[in-house]
N, C-alpha and C positions, 0 to 999 in steps of 0.2 A: 588832413586839410589845414595845415598850418597857416596857409595864406588866407583861408576863408572864414573859419569859425571865429567869432560870431558874426562876421560881416556878411555871410551868405544870407542870413535872414533879412538884413537891411537891403541887400542887393535885390533879393526876390521881391520885396515890397516895392521898391522903386520900379523895377522892371514890370511888375504886375500893374502898377499905376500907369505907366506909360502905355502898356498894351490896352488897358481899359480906356485911356484917353483916345487912343486910335480907334478902337472898336465902337465905343459908345458915343463919342463926341466928334470923331473925325478930325481930331486935332492935328494940324499940319506939323510935320517934324517929329511927332511922337514915335511912330513906328521906326523910322530910320535911326533915331537915338536908341530905342530899345534894342534894335538889331545889332548896332555897334557895341553896346554894352554887353549883350548876350554873347557876341563873338569873342570879346575880350575875356569874359568870365570862363567861357568854354576853353579857350586857349590856355589860360592859367591853370585850369583844372587838369587838362591833359598833361601839362608840364609837371604839375605837382604829383600826379599819379606816376608819371615816368620817373621822377626823381626819388620818390619814396617807396614805390612798389605797390602792387595790387592789394596786398594784405593791409597795409597802412591806409590805403584809400577806402577799402571796404569797411574797416573799423571806424574811420572818421565819419562815414555815412550813417553809422548807428546813432549819431548825435544830431542835433538840430542843424540842418543846412538850408532851411527856409523854403522848402517845397520847390526847389529848382527843377526837379524832374517834371513836375506838373506844368511849370512855367514854360519849359522848352517844348513840351507837347502842345501847349496852347499857341506858341509861336509857329509850330509846324502847321497847325490848323489855320491860323490867321494869315500866314503867308502862302499856304498851299505848297510848302517846301518840306518834303519828308526828311531832308538831311538834318533838320533840327531834332529829329527823333534819335539820332546818334547822341546828341548832347543830353536828351532826356534819359536815355539808357545809362549814360555815364553817372548821372546823379540819382539813379534808381536806388532807393533804400531797401536793399534786399533783406535786411533784418525784418522788414514789414511785408514786403511783397512776396518774398519766398514762402513764408508760412501761409499767407492768404492763398497763393496759388496751390499749395499743397492741400489746404483745406477744401478748396474748390474741386480738386481732383478727387479727394476722398469722398466728398459728398455728391459726386456725379454731376456737378454743374459745369465743369470744364473751364471755369473762370470766365465764361462769356457774359456773365451778368444777367442771364436769363432765368435764374432760379432753377427750379425743377429738381431739387435734390432731396 
C-alpha cells in the first residue's frame, strides 16, 4: 500500500466525516464529495494491487489502513448500492476477519452474529 499508508487513516476519517454530515445533518454536497473521494481511493487501490501483486496487497492490509472496509460497507448502506461492497472486500483485513470467521465456525456460531455457541 505504498500510495496509502499512513494516508488511509486520514482518508477514512475525512470520508467518515462526510458520510456523517450527509446522514446526520443532511449537508448538501457531502455525499457526492464522499462518493467522488471513495471512487478515487478505490481506483488507486485497484491499481496498486495490480502493480504490486496480491501478496503485497494482503501484507499491506495487516497494517493500519483506517477502517476503509467498514467505510465502504457504510457507503453501500447509505446509497443502497451494493457495488460498494466490492471496495469493502478489497480493504478487508483478512489478518483479523479470517481468524474471526474461523473461530465462529469452530464455535458453531457460523459468523452470523447470533451467538449460540
